[in-house]
N, C-alpha and C positions, 0 to 999 in steps of 0.2 A: 663395529670397529670405530674407534675414535678418529674422527677425520682431521688428524693433524697433518697438514700438507707437507711439512718438512720431514715427516717420518715415513711417508708412504713408500718412497724409493728404497729406504733402508729396510723396510718390512719385506718388500719384494725380494731384495737381495738376500736377506736373511733366510727366507723360505726357499729361495733358489739354491743356496749353498747347502741347506739342510736336507735337500732332496724332498721338500714338501710339496712339489708340484708333479703332475703327470707330464708325459712327454709334450703334449700339446700346450699345456700351461707353461712349461719351461720355454717354449718358443715365444709365447706371448710375453712372458716376463723379460726375456732377453731383449725383445724388441722395444718394450716400454722403457727399460732402463736406458737404452741408447737413443730413443726417440720420443720421450715422454711429452715434449713440446708439441709434436705433431699428433700423437695419440689423443691428447687432451681435446682435440677438435674433430676426431673421427667417430663415426657411429660404430657400433659393435659389428655390424655387417661389413663395413668398409675395412675395419681392422682385420677381420677374419679373411676377407677376400685377398688382402695384401699378403697374408701369411699362409694362405692355402688351407685355412681352417673354417669351420662353420661359425656363424654368428652365435649360436647357442654355446659353443665352446668358450667363446670370449665372455659371454654372460656368466657361465659357470666359474670362470677364472675370477671375476669380480666377487662372486659369492664366496669363493675359496679364501679371499682376502678378508671376508667379513662384512662386505657391503650388501645392502638389500637389492642392489641391481647395478648394472653397468653405468647408468647415469650418475650414481653416487660416486663411483670411482672416477668417472670423467670430470665431475665437478671438482674433486680434490686436485686432480692434475691441472685443471684450468686455473684454479686459485694459485697453484704453484708457479705456473708460467706467466700469468698475465702481467705481473709487475716486472718481469725480467726480460721479456722479449724486446729485441731491438726492432726498429722500423723495417729493416731488411728481412728479419725473421718473420715479422707479421705478414709481409707481402707473400712470402713463401707459403705460409700456413693458409692464407686466404684462398689459395688455389684448391686446397682440400675442402674448405668449409663452404665456399660459395659456388652456386650453380652458374658457370660462366655463360650459359645460354640465356639465363634470365637473372642478371645481377639485381635488377630493380626489385623483383619479387623476393629474392633471397634476403636482401637487406631489410626490406619492409617487414617480412615475416619475423626476422630475427629481432627487430626493434619491438614488434608487438609482443613477442615472447618475453622480452626483458621487462616491459611494462607490466605484464601479467604476473611475472615472478615477483616484481617489486610490490605490487598490490597484495599478493598473497603473504609476503614476508614482513611488510613494514610494521613497525611498532607504533601504534596510535598513541599510546601513553607518552612515549618519548616525543612524538610529534607535538602533542598538546603542551608538554613541558617546554619545548623549544619556543612555541608560539608565546607562551606566558613570559618566558625569559626575555624575549625580544621586545615585547610590549612594555616591560618594566625598565628596559635598558636606558641609561643616561646617554651613552654614545654607542654607535654600532660601527664596527670595522668589518669589511668584507675582503677576504684574501682569496685569490685564485689566479694561477699563472699558467702559461702555455695553453693547452686545449681547454683547461678549466677556466681560463680568463673570460671566455664567452659566457659561461654560466654566471660568474661573478658579476659581469657587466649587466646581464639581464636582471639579476637580483638587485644590484645597486640602482639601476634605473628606476625601478618601481618603489624601492625603499626610500629613495630620495623624494618621491612624491608623497609618501606616507609620513615619514619622520623628518624632524628638523636637523638632526645631527647624525649623518651617515657619511662614512668615508670609504670609498672604494679605493683600495690600495693598488696603485699602479707602480710597477717596479721591474727593473731588469737585473737587480742584484739583491743579495741577502741584506747587505748593509742598508740599502734604500728602503727595504721593507721594514727593518727595525726602526728606521728614522720616522716612518709614517705611523707606527703604532706605539711609539715610545711613551705616549701619554695614556695609554690604556691602563685601567686600574679597576679596582672593585666597583661594581655598579655598571661597568661597560660590558658589552657583548662583542666577542670576536668570532666571526663565522669564517671557517676555513673550508675551501672546496678543493678536493684533490682525488683524482682517479688514476688507476694504473696508466702509465708509469708514474708513481708518486713523486711529486716535486720536493726536493730537499729544502728548497727555500720556504715553502709553505709549512713543512714539518718544523723547521727551526723557529719560524716566526710564531707558530702556535705554541711551541714549548715556552717561548719567552712570554707570550700573552698569558698563559696559564700561571706562570711564576709571578705575574703582577697582581693576581687575584681577580682578573676579569673572568667572566663566564665564557668558556670556550665551546663552540658548537662546530662539529665536523659534519660536512656533507660529503659522503664517500660511499664506497661500494660494499664493504663488509666489516665485521667487528674486528678483524685482524689487521685492518688498514693501519698504517703507522700514525695517522692523525686521529683515528678513532680511539686509540689507546691514550691519547693526550687529553681528549675532550671531556667536558662535563656531560654533554649530551651528543648523541650521534643520530643523524638522519641517513638511513642507508637506502641506496638505489642501485639496482643492477646496471653495470656498464658492460660494454663489450667492445670488441675491435672488429672493424670491417676493413680488411687489408691494413694499410698504414694509418687509417682513419679511426679515431676514437668515436664510438657510437655513444652519444650521451643523451639519447632521447628520454630514457626513464629518469635520469637525474633532473633534466629540465622539467619534466612533468611534476616531479616531487617539489621542485622549487616553485613552480607555478602554484601548486596546492598551498604551499607555505605563504606565498604572497596573498592569495585569495583568503585564507583563513585569518590572516592578520587584518586584511582589509575589512572583513566582516565584523571584526571586533572594533573597528574605528570608522564605522560607516558614516556617522555624522560629519566627522572631520574630513573624510575623503570627498564626501558630497560637496562640502564647502570649497575645498581645494580645486576640485574639477570645475565647479561653477566659475571660479576665478580664471582658471586656465582656459576654458572655452572662450571667455571674453577676450583674453590676451591672444589666443590663437586666431580669433576672427579679426582683431584689430591689426595684427601684424601678418596676416595671411600666411600662417604656418602650413595649413592644409588646404588642399583643393576642396571646394564645396560642391556638393552634388548638383545644386541648381546651376552653378557656373559651367559644369561639364555638360549638362543638358543643353544649355544655351549656346555653348561654343564647342561642339564635339570635335572639331578639327583643329582648334587652336593649340 
């Protein structure tokens, strides 16, 4: 089955009305249509338990829709709801997804899974093209608001050490964002970072950047992301939500890889820069020195 997230509920409704389901499957279909946002984060066994059916019946329902297994159906439902859930809805769903007895392990396991999925799915050719585009850029603009602002700030911090012309766009409004990228043009690179729920400010700014002839790079979660459709290149990393919190461990890991890859291409320059910085840090006592800590452990 073609995994078009916007069509899945229509397909279920169509088969339901045409009596294409068995009695058990009709129960599942009815529940999914009314509660797809919750089902997206339930295991087959959990859904079966709620409906008084076996987990195998739920698996066969997914197969009846044309999926290779229940996880495929679940993934389509997750893509459907991720960008639409409010914070209140996220909190409600987290009670289904997380083991309240051990939240720490539940969240860490989820993060590890997202990194593994990102590793399995990432497009290395696109990654390499992005590295080359950034290395050739005249100016680099980095956009990221709300929860993505932390990712943009991390990328901006290291890019400012590597490149001489980097602008981390700080903004609280669409107009302010436009004002900071108004000089973007051909030869420049604009990097936009956005994960569900996608920021309209970032989307509009990237549309503008693309219209100027700048090379637009999206760091986002999937090919159907609104900023991926705008970009010349996309770097995809699985994101997730843990309660009202956006889990951005995999995106941060991918950004880290991007910084390291670029750093390896500019090793001589970076070595020189950090030699200068170490001297400055020592002179102005920016960091605690190990020997000072040993000498004065209680100070």
